[in-house]
C-alpha positions as a Python dict, from the first residue, in 0.01 Angstrom:
ca = {
    (1, 'M'): (0, 0, 0),
    (2, 'K'): (-235, -110, -271),
    (3, 'F'): (-389, -440, -294),
    (4, 'G'): (-501, -623, -597),
    (5, 'R'): (-867, -672, -645),
    (6, 'P'): (-991, -1002, -497),
    (7, 'R'): (-1090, -1263, -762),
    (8, 'R'): (-1461, -1300, -783),
    (9, 'P'): (-1584, -1637, -665),
    (10, 'G'): (-1814, -1657, -972),
    (11, 'R'): (-1519, -1683, -1209),
    (12, 'A'): (-1357, -1965, -1009),
    (13, 'L'): (-1704, -2146, -995),
    (14, 'L'): (-1752, -2105, -1373),
    (15, 'A'): (-1396, -2247, -1430),
    (16, 'L'): (-1492, -2547, -1223),
    (17, 'V'): (-1812, -2588, -1416),
    (18, 'I'): (-1629, -2576, -1740),
    (19, 'V'): (-1371, -2830, -1624),
    (20, 'G'): (-1652, -3057, -1511),
    (21, 'I'): (-1835, -3040, -1829),
    (22, 'L'): (-1519, -3108, -2029),
    (23, 'S'): (-1437, -3406, -1805),
    (24, 'A'): (-1782, -3558, -1831),
    (25, 'G'): (-1774, -3512, -2207),
    (26, 'G'): (-1435, -3682, -2232),
    (27, 'R'): (-1566, -3966, -2018),
    (28, 'A'): (-1873, -4015, -2228),
    (29, 'I'): (-1666, -4012, -2554),
    (30, 'W'): (-1422, -4281, -2421),
    (31, 'S'): (-1699, -4498, -2247),
    (32, 'N'): (-1900, -4508, -2568),
    (33, 'G'): (-1603, -4553, -2793),
    (34, 'V'): (-1711, -4270, -3019),
    (35, 'F'): (-1399, -4283, -3238),
    (36, 'S'): (-1344, -4650, -3197),
    (37, 'T'): (-1358, -4909, -3485),
    (38, 'A'): (-1378, -5288, -3476),
    (39, 'K'): (-1074, -5473, -3608),
    (40, 'T'): (-1227, -5742, -3850),
    (41, 'G'): (-1116, -6093, -3928),
    (42, 'F'): (-1163, -6450, -3835),
    (43, 'S'): (-943, -6752, -3901),
    (44, 'G'): (-1231, -6997, -3971),
    (45, 'T'): (-1576, -6997, -4141),
    (46, 'C'): (-1917, -6935, -4016),
    (47, 'K'): (-2273, -7015, -4110),
    (48, 'V'): (-2623, -6923, -3988),
    (49, 'T'): (-2750, -7216, -3792),
    (50, 'A'): (-3086, -7057, -3689),
    (51, 'N'): (-3288, -6736, -3688),
    (52, 'L'): (-3429, -6618, -3355),
    (53, 'P'): (-3592, -6293, -3241),
    (54, 'G'): (-3283, -6202, -3063),
    (55, 'V'): (-3029, -6390, -2834),
    (56, 'Q'): (-2975, -6214, -2509),
    (57, 'D'): (-2748, -6462, -2341),
    (58, 'M'): (-2626, -6820, -2358),
    (59, 'E'): (-2494, -7080, -2110),
    (60, 'Q'): (-2382, -7441, -2146),
    (61, 'A'): (-2414, -7742, -1937),
    (62, 'N'): (-2464, -8120, -1977),
    (63, 'G'): (-2405, -8128, -2348),
    (64, 'L'): (-2665, -7848, -2421),
    (65, 'V'): (-2651, -7472, -2488),
    (66, 'F'): (-2925, -7274, -2328),
    (67, 'L'): (-3024, -6956, -2503),
    (68, 'S'): (-3219, -6656, -2364),
    (69, 'V'): (-3425, -6533, -2644),
    (70, 'G'): (-3606, -6207, -2637),
    (71, 'N'): (-3712, -5947, -2897),
    (72, 'A'): (-3523, -5631, -2822),
    (73, 'Q'): (-3782, -5412, -3004),
    (74, 'A'): (-4086, -5534, -2814),
    (75, 'P'): (-4204, -5843, -2604),
    (76, 'G'): (-4311, -6132, -2838),
    (77, 'P'): (-4464, -6484, -2811),
    (78, 'A'): (-4141, -6639, -2932),
    (79, 'D'): (-3941, -6504, -2626),
    (80, 'G'): (-3835, -6755, -2382),
    (81, 'V'): (-3546, -7012, -2296),
    (82, 'Y'): (-3429, -7234, -2583),
    (83, 'A'): (-3187, -7532, -2583),
    (84, 'M'): (-2968, -7683, -2851),
    (85, 'A'): (-2743, -7980, -2856),
    (86, 'A'): (-2370, -7854, -2812),
    (87, 'D'): (-2258, -8075, -3101),
    (88, 'G'): (-2513, -7932, -3345),
    (89, 'G'): (-2881, -7911, -3422),
    (90, 'K'): (-3146, -7655, -3421),
    (91, 'P'): (-3253, -7463, -3099),
    (92, 'F'): (-3607, -7544, -2954),
    (93, 'K'): (-3796, -7352, -2698),
    (94, 'L'): (-3841, -7523, -2362),
    (95, 'A'): (-4186, -7570, -2214),
    (96, 'G'): (-4262, -7457, -1861),
    (97, 'G'): (-4180, -7087, -1875),
    (98, 'P'): (-4427, -6844, -1725),
    (99, 'K'): (-4684, -6669, -1941),
    (100, 'D'): (-4521, -6328, -1938),
    (101, 'F'): (-4157, -6435, -1988),
    (102, 'H'): (-3906, -6223, -2174),
    (103, 'P'): (-3568, -6309, -2034),
    (104, 'R'): (-3247, -6106, -2043),
    (105, 'G'): (-2933, -6274, -1879),
    (106, 'I'): (-2943, -6627, -1755),
    (107, 'G'): (-2732, -6826, -1513),
    (108, 'L'): (-2694, -7198, -1456),
    (109, 'Y'): (-2616, -7411, -1149),
    (110, 'S'): (-2512, -7765, -1173),
    (111, 'M'): (-2533, -7990, -852),
    (112, 'P'): (-2231, -8177, -750),
    (113, 'D'): (-2378, -8499, -895),
    (114, 'G'): (-2363, -8323, -1244),
    (115, 'K'): (-2734, -8434, -1307),
    (116, 'S'): (-2949, -8179, -1138),
    (117, 'L'): (-2965, -7841, -1310),
    (118, 'F'): (-3107, -7510, -1221),
    (119, 'L'): (-3159, -7213, -1441),
    (120, 'F'): (-3215, -6837, -1323),
    (121, 'A'): (-3336, -6572, -1566),
    (122, 'V'): (-3373, -6198, -1548),
    (123, 'N'): (-3730, -6138, -1669),
    (124, 'K'): (-3854, -5805, -1787),
    (125, 'R'): (-4231, -5837, -1803),
    (126, 'S'): (-4459, -5660, -2045),
    (127, 'N'): (-4542, -5400, -1790),
    (128, 'G'): (-4175, -5315, -1747),
    (129, 'R'): (-4138, -5470, -1404),
    (130, 'F'): (-3846, -5695, -1334),
    (131, 'S'): (-3813, -6034, -1137),
    (132, 'I'): (-3574, -6320, -1128),
    (133, 'E'): (-3733, -6649, -1231),
    (134, 'S'): (-3591, -6981, -1115),
    (135, 'F'): (-3639, -7324, -1259),
    (136, 'A'): (-3523, -7683, -1221),
    (137, 'V'): (-3432, -7820, -1555),
    (138, 'T'): (-3562, -8168, -1629),
    (139, 'A'): (-3319, -8416, -1781),
    (140, 'G'): (-3349, -8594, -2114),
    (141, 'P'): (-3311, -8516, -2486),
    (142, 'T'): (-3595, -8260, -2464),
    (143, 'P'): (-3551, -8084, -2132),
    (144, 'T'): (-3826, -7870, -1987),
    (145, 'L'): (-3847, -7594, -1716),
    (146, 'S'): (-4004, -7665, -1385),
    (147, 'P'): (-4065, -7335, -1208),
    (148, 'Q'): (-3920, -7321, -861),
    (149, 'G'): (-3982, -6951, -764),
    (150, 'M'): (-4013, -6577, -868),
    (151, 'I'): (-3820, -6321, -672),
    (152, 'E'): (-3894, -5948, -693),
    (153, 'G'): (-3763, -5645, -502),
    (154, 'G'): (-3716, -5271, -514),
    (155, 'Q'): (-3351, -5299, -574),
    (156, 'L'): (-3406, -5466, -919),
    (157, 'I'): (-3388, -5143, -1098),
    (158, 'N'): (-3216, -5225, -1424),
    (159, 'P'): (-3112, -5593, -1387),
    (160, 'Q'): (-2912, -5731, -1677),
    (161, 'D'): (-2767, -6073, -1577),
    (162, 'V'): (-2758, -6335, -1313),
    (163, 'A'): (-2499, -6574, -1176),
    (164, 'A'): (-2615, -6865, -971),
    (165, 'V'): (-2436, -6982, -652),
    (166, 'S'): (-2672, -7254, -542),
    (167, 'P'): (-3037, -7350, -613),
    (168, 'G'): (-3155, -7072, -402),
    (169, 'T'): (-2881, -6798, -400),
    (170, 'F'): (-2742, -6581, -685),
    (171, 'Y'): (-2585, -6248, -788),
    (172, 'V'): (-2760, -5991, -1006),
    (173, 'A'): (-2605, -5715, -1208),
    (174, 'N'): (-2789, -5376, -1227),
    (175, 'G'): (-2671, -5183, -1530),
    (176, 'T'): (-2784, -4865, -1375),
    (177, 'A'): (-2916, -4809, -1019),
    (178, 'S'): (-3096, -4465, -1017),
    (179, 'K'): (-3465, -4419, -1097),
    (180, 'F'): (-3412, -4043, -1116),
    (181, 'A'): (-3429, -3967, -1494),
    (182, 'P'): (-3139, -3717, -1532),
    (183, 'I'): (-2893, -3929, -1326),
    (184, 'H'): (-3015, -4249, -1510),
    (185, 'L'): (-2932, -4072, -1842),
    (186, 'L'): (-2591, -3985, -1720),
    (187, 'Q'): (-2535, -4346, -1606),
    (188, 'T'): (-2659, -4482, -1926),
    (189, 'Y'): (-2391, -4288, -2127),
    (190, 'G'): (-2123, -4365, -1868),
    (191, 'V'): (-2073, -4011, -1749),
    (192, 'L'): (-2166, -4122, -1394),
    (193, 'S'): (-2109, -4462, -1227),
    (194, 'G'): (-2413, -4634, -1098),
    (195, 'G'): (-2410, -4994, -1186),
    (196, 'N'): (-2403, -5229, -886),
    (197, 'I'): (-2416, -5605, -785),
    (198, 'L'): (-2678, -5763, -564),
    (199, 'Y'): (-2649, -6080, -370),
    (200, 'F'): (-2962, -6275, -290),
    (201, 'N'): (-2896, -6504, 9),
    (202, 'G'): (-3224, -6683, -16),
    (203, 'T'): (-3425, -6453, 176),
    (204, 'M'): (-3335, -6091, 69),
    (205, 'F'): (-3118, -5880, -162),
    (206, 'R'): (-2804, -5707, -32),
    (207, 'Q'): (-2565, -5469, -242),
    (208, 'V'): (-2219, -5616, -240),
    (209, 'A'): (-2046, -5392, -505),
    (210, 'D'): (-2125, -5056, -647),
    (211, 'G'): (-1959, -4758, -844),
    (212, 'L'): (-1963, -4979, -1163),
    (213, 'Y'): (-2023, -4856, -1518),
    (214, 'G'): (-2282, -5029, -1735),
    (215, 'T'): (-2275, -5368, -1553),
    (216, 'R'): (-2396, -5604, -1816),
    (217, 'S'): (-2270, -5964, -1737),
    (218, 'L'): (-2166, -6188, -1454),
    (219, 'V'): (-1999, -6508, -1474),
    (220, 'M'): (-1873, -6746, -1194),
    (221, 'A'): (-1505, -6849, -1229),
    (222, 'E'): (-1234, -7067, -1046),
    (223, 'H'): (-1496, -7310, -907),
    (224, 'G'): (-1717, -7040, -773),
    (225, 'N'): (-1426, -6852, -585),
    (226, 'K'): (-1441, -6551, -823),
    (227, 'L'): (-1718, -6346, -986),
    (228, 'V'): (-1618, -6178, -1314),
    (229, 'V'): (-1815, -5865, -1404),
    (230, 'G'): (-1840, -5723, -1756),
    (231, 'G'): (-1862, -5343, -1771),
    (232, 'L'): (-2012, -5214, -2093),
    (233, 'L'): (-1932, -4856, -2013),
    (234, 'S'): (-1606, -4906, -1823),
    (235, 'R'): (-1481, -5116, -2122),
    (236, 'S'): (-1329, -5376, -1890),
    (237, 'L'): (-1360, -5692, -1697),
    (238, 'T'): (-1335, -5673, -1313),
    (239, 'S'): (-1272, -5994, -1103),
    (240, 'F'): (-1393, -6016, -745),
    (241, 'N'): (-1281, -6258, -487),
    (242, 'R'): (-1586, -6417, -329),
    (243, 'E'): (-1645, -6499, 33),
    (244, 'P'): (-1866, -6823, -2),
    (245, 'F'): (-2063, -6800, 318),
    (246, 'A'): (-2182, -6437, 321),
    (247, 'G'): (-2143, -6378, -40),
    (248, 'T'): (-1932, -6058, 0),
    (249, 'L'): (-1699, -5948, -274),
    (250, 'T'): (-1343, -5799, -279),
    (251, 'E'): (-1210, -5657, -600),
    (252, 'D'): (-917, -5849, -745),
    (253, 'K'): (-815, -5700, -1077),
    (254, 'V'): (-948, -5494, -1364),
    (255, 'I'): (-863, -5592, -1727),
    (256, 'V'): (-925, -5305, -1971),
    (257, 'L'): (-1064, -5414, -2316),
    (258, 'P'): (-1076, -5243, -2665),
    (259, 'T'): (-1457, -5291, -2647),
    (260, 'G'): (-1761, -5247, -2440),
    (261, 'P'): (-1843, -5615, -2322),
    (262, 'E'): (-2205, -5717, -2319),
    (263, 'K'): (-2212, -6079, -2216),
    (264, 'L'): (-1955, -6315, -2084),
    (265, 'S'): (-1902, -6695, -2091),
    (266, 'L'): (-1641, -6943, -1982),
    (267, 'D'): (-1463, -7221, -2161),
    (268, 'A'): (-1343, -7548, -2023),
    (269, 'E'): (-1003, -7392, -1938),
    (270, 'G'): (-1159, -7113, -1734),
    (271, 'Q'): (-1096, -6854, -1991),
    (272, 'V'): (-1352, -6576, -2033),
    (273, 'W'): (-1511, -6515, -2373),
    (274, 'A'): (-1651, -6165, -2413),
    (275, 'A'): (-1877, -6034, -2694),
    (276, 'G'): (-1851, -5646, -2723),
    (277, 'H'): (-1920, -5330, -2898),
    (278, 'A'): (-1636, -5101, -3021),
    (279, 'N'): (-1865, -4806, -3082),
    (280, 'I'): (-2159, -4828, -2837),
    (281, 'L'): (-2333, -4531, -3016),
    (282, 'D'): (-2355, -4751, -3335),
    (283, 'W'): (-2494, -5035, -3133),
    (284, 'K'): (-2754, -4805, -2971),
    (285, 'A'): (-2845, -4668, -3317),
    (286, 'M'): (-2917, -5023, -3424),
    (287, 'T'): (-3146, -5076, -3120),
    (288, 'A'): (-3350, -4775, -3256),
    (289, 'D'): (-3327, -4881, -3619),
    (290, 'P'): (-3283, -5260, -3703),
    (291, 'H'): (-3163, -5189, -4047),
    (292, 'R'): (-2846, -5024, -3910),
    (293, 'R'): (-2543, -5267, -3883),
    (294, 'A'): (-2335, -5233, -3576),
    (295, 'S'): (-1986, -5419, -3569),
    (296, 'S'): (-1928, -5747, -3369),
    (297, 'Q'): (-1622, -5840, -3174),
    (298, 'I'): (-1545, -6167, -2969),
    (299, 'F'): (-1246, -6168, -2732),
    (300, 'R'): (-1094, -6440, -2528),
    (301, 'V'): (-928, -6323, -2198),
    (302, 'R'): (-709, -6516, -1963),
    (303, 'L'): (-770, -6394, -1611),
    (304, 'D'): (-453, -6530, -1467),
    (305, 'G'): (-216, -6385, -1725),
    (306, 'E'): (-450, -6087, -1816),
    (307, 'E'): (-403, -6178, -2183),
    (308, 'T'): (-660, -6051, -2431),
    (309, 'Q'): (-704, -6184, -2783),
    (310, 'Q'): (-964, -6103, -3034),
    (311, 'I'): (-1096, -6418, -3203),
    (312, 'Y'): (-1370, -6270, -3418),
    (313, 'G'): (-1451, -5929, -3574),
    (314, 'N'): (-1697, -5837, -3831),
    (315, 'A'): (-1829, -5490, -3944),
    (316, 'G'): (-2186, -5615, -3924),
    (317, 'A'): (-2260, -5784, -4252),
    (318, 'E'): (-2214, -6143, -4116),
    (319, 'I'): (-2378, -6075, -3777),
    (320, 'A'): (-2452, -5734, -3631),
    (321, 'G'): (-2420, -5611, -3265),
    (322, 'A'): (-2298, -5964, -3135),
    (323, 'S'): (-2402, -5992, -2765),
    (324, 'V'): (-2269, -6329, -2655),
    (325, 'A'): (-2032, -6604, -2770),
    (326, 'V'): (-2011, -6966, -2628),
    (327, 'P'): (-1699, -7183, -2729),
    (328, 'L'): (-1801, -7546, -2820),
    (329, 'G'): (-1463, -7727, -2866),
    (330, 'R'): (-1335, -7604, -3197),
    (331, 'N'): (-1656, -7430, -3264),
    (332, 'L'): (-1793, -7093, -3161),
    (333, 'L'): (-2148, -7002, -3131),
    (334, 'I'): (-2228, -6638, -3163),
    (335, 'G'): (-2569, -6468, -3098),
    (336, 'S'): (-2693, -6103, -3106),
    (337, 'S'): (-2974, -5949, -2911),
    (338, 'L'): (-3051, -5722, -3209),
    (339, 'D'): (-2966, -5943, -3506),
    (340, 'G'): (-3186, -6237, -3559),
    (341, 'R'): (-2904, -6468, -3696),
    (342, 'L'): (-2733, -6739, -3475),
    (343, 'L'): (-2397, -6800, -3614),
    (344, 'L'): (-2203, -7126, -3579),
    (345, 'C'): (-1831, -7074, -3652),
    (346, 'S'): (-1561, -7351, -3705),
    (347, 'Q'): (-1208, -7245, -3615),
}
């Protein structure tokens, strides 16, 4: 009896490698929206209300909008936290920030009395090191920042945003969590997961979620019972149920979006507003060359009904690479970390 020649293990290994490469390539193409385009259109009108080096994030409280301003190309003296009246006016820089202050995402915590306000900011210093800066915000028509503390740690690898739970506890989103250059590159393009969420309990950081893709934004919802996470490279929102004492998270639902969300905000009804990028490679090209014009998209998402609606879309002429949007009644404030224009839109 003759037996067939055994298959060489090398061929099977080669086949596995080819399948892995094709799978990784497909994942990268989808994550980055290589063939995606932004649907354009808006039912209202917009005007430029200010010019800033770059709006990284925005939060609103007590009739004010707080803006995290940082030059995406290089740290500059205009970087810092700004504020403006929610019913109009020009943004002004708040005094009290540290000398080397170049904020990314910010988070606000309002005490039950509705008067005392605390602000947390992810700070990328000029030397590339990260920290979380915390401030008490003084009341009045011209608020100032009163530093409360600075938190560092080896787990702050690539922090993007912060969500405050109390005056001393918060969550932080790491966009990527590997310092090893090849792995970091694969995580940056969405081939591998690597984003995670850290919880600071007042004393130390603890990882409470991982396996995420391009974690860029956090927002507290449902009176602090849920944490909503924006995944730039998963093109989705993930809501987590939150255990209030230990800060642990349990995944609730995932809502896929036709865009890669950068920053999130909430409106008075608890709906999530997401600013995103249809084609992330176009957005990254604008990061390298400010003369490029990446598209902008703003979506409103109902967490309960998982309903997604695009509110604003522009090819980049009006505002390019929008990073965050905050609803102000019937108005919509739109900022971009790459485009210096701050847009106020009336619906």
